[in-house]
DRENVOTI-965254 format. One line per field, with one value per residue (C-alpha): residue number from 1; x, y, z. Coordinates in pm, whole numbers, plus 32768, in hexadecimal, padded with zeros to 4 digits. Layout:
seq: NUM | ...
u: X | ...
v: Y | ...
w: Z | ...
This chain:
seq: 1 | 2 | 3 | 4 | 5 | 6 | 7 | 8 | 9 | 10 | 11 | 12 | 13 | 14 | 15 | 16 | 17 | 18 | 19 | 20 | 21 | 22 | 23 | 24 | 25 | 26 | 27 | 28 | 29 | 30 | 31 | 32 | 33 | 34 | 35 | 36 | 37 | 38 | 39 | 40 | 41 | 42 | 43 | 44 | 45 | 46 | 47 | 48 | 49 | 50 | 51 | 52 | 53 | 54 | 55 | 56 | 57 | 58 | 59 | 60 | 61 | 62 | 63 | 64 | 65 | 66 | 67 | 68 | 69 | 70 | 71 | 72 | 73 | 74 | 75 | 76 | 77 | 78 | 79 | 80 | 81 | 82 | 83 | 84 | 85 | 86 | 87 | 88 | 89 | 90 | 91 | 92 | 93 | 94 | 95 | 96 | 97 | 98 | 99 | 100 | 101 | 102 | 103 | 104 | 105 | 106 | 107 | 108 | 109 | 110 | 111 | 112 | 113 | 114 | 115
u: 4ED1 | 4EF9 | 5039 | 5022 | 5162 | 5153 | 5221 | 5244 | 524C | 5330 | 5377 | 52CB | 527E | 5119 | 5060 | 5130 | 50C3 | 5104 | 5089 | 5077 | 504A | 4FEA | 501B | 4F7A | 4FF3 | 4F9F | 4E3B | 4D77 | 4C07 | 4B55 | 4A4C | 4B16 | 4B54 | 4C89 | 4CEF | 4DAB | 4DA8 | 4E87 | 4EF9 | 4FA5 | 5080 | 4F7E | 4E4A | 4D6B | 4D94 | 4CB8 | 4C18 | 4C9D | 4C0E | 4B75 | 4B1A | 4A65 | 4ADA | 4990 | 4A1A | 4944 | 4A0F | 49EA | 4AD4 | 4AE0 | 4A79 | 4BBF | 4C6A | 4B3C | 4BAC | 4D10 | 4D4F | 4CEB | 4CDE | 4CFD | 4D38 | 4DC6 | 4D2F | 4E0D | 4F20 | 4E58 | 4EEF | 4E6D | 4ED2 | 4E7F | 4F00 | 4F13 | 4EFD | 4F28 | 4F99 | 4F7F | 5041 | 4F28 | 4F3D | 508C | 505B | 50A1 | 4FC1 | 4F65 | 4ED7 | 4DB4 | 4D05 | 4BB2 | 4B43 | 4A94 | 4A67 | 4BF2 | 4CA0 | 4DF8 | 4EEE | 5026 | 515F | 510F | 51C5 | 521C | 518F | 522A | 51CB | 5273 | 51DC
v: 193D | 1A82 | 1B26 | 1CA3 | 1D5B | 1EEE | 1FC6 | 212F | 2219 | 2329 | 2492 | 2594 | 26DF | 2798 | 2772 | 2647 | 24E0 | 237F | 222E | 211B | 1FAE | 1E69 | 1D21 | 1BF2 | 1A89 | 193B | 18C7 | 19BA | 19D6 | 1A3A | 1B00 | 1C08 | 1D7D | 1E1C | 1F71 | 2088 | 210D | 2204 | 226F | 23B9 | 23E2 | 241D | 23A5 | 2275 | 21A9 | 2226 | 21B1 | 2237 | 2189 | 202D | 1F2B | 1E1F | 1CF1 | 1D70 | 1ECF | 1F78 | 2093 | 217A | 22A1 | 2367 | 24C2 | 2553 | 24B7 | 24B2 | 256F | 2546 | 23C2 | 22A3 | 2131 | 2029 | 1EB5 | 1D97 | 1C7D | 1B8D | 1C10 | 1C10 | 1D87 | 1EB5 | 2038 | 2188 | 22AF | 23E2 | 251E | 2691 | 2605 | 26E1 | 26EF | 2664 | 2518 | 24C7 | 235D | 221B | 2182 | 1FF2 | 1F0A | 1E35 | 1D1D | 1C85 | 1B23 | 19EE | 1AB4 | 1AF8 | 1C35 | 1C89 | 1D80 | 1E05 | 1E9A | 1FE7 | 20D5 | 2243 | 2361 | 24B1 | 25EF | 271B | 287E
w: C68D | C5BB | C5B1 | C52B | C4B3 | C47A | C3AF | C338 | C484 | C499 | C4D7 | C3E8 | C3EC | C3FE | C296 | C237 | C211 | C271 | C203 | C31D | C2B0 | C38B | C31A | C3C2 | C3B2 | C479 | C48C | C3B8 | C39C | C25D | C334 | C40F | C469 | C433 | C4AD | C54F | C6CA | C757 | C8B4 | C901 | CA42 | CB65 | CAB8 | CA64 | C93C | C824 | C6EE | C59C | C495 | C468 | C329 | C304 | C214 | C155 | C134 | C215 | C2B5 | C3FC | C470 | C588 | C55F | C591 | C46D | C362 | C226 | C26D | C2C6 | C1D4 | C247 | C141 | C122 | C042 | C09D | BFB4 | C08C | C1E9 | C20D | C282 | C205 | C2B3 | C1CD | C2A1 | C1F6 | C28C | C3CF | C4F5 | C665 | C6F0 | C620 | C6D8 | C778 | C77A | C67E | C6A9 | C593 | C60A | C582 | C617 | C58C | C62C | C770 | C798 | C79E | C738 | C748 | C689 | C741 | C700 | C620 | C6A0 | C5CB | C61F | C57F | C5A6 | C598
């Protein structure tokens, strides 16, 4: 089993920044994909950004140029730096880790961007 603990959500105004963190613990595999998804009220959960253990990155078109995903493999932690936040970025952000055919989720952290 893998546990994911997220931190860093909050309430900000449009144009401001936030940094999310997600630390993994438990049965850690060296080969994995970590990332962030988000779910706004009344909408489906969507991928925001993914990063493999080898450093390959994928972003949703809506966040390219504004969000940066990174990871510290020694700390089993993934980060999401969110700049130039917009009201449409408001959602619950979930950390995700995929390894050895298993999919793990964090509890979610609320990000609210006011206009």
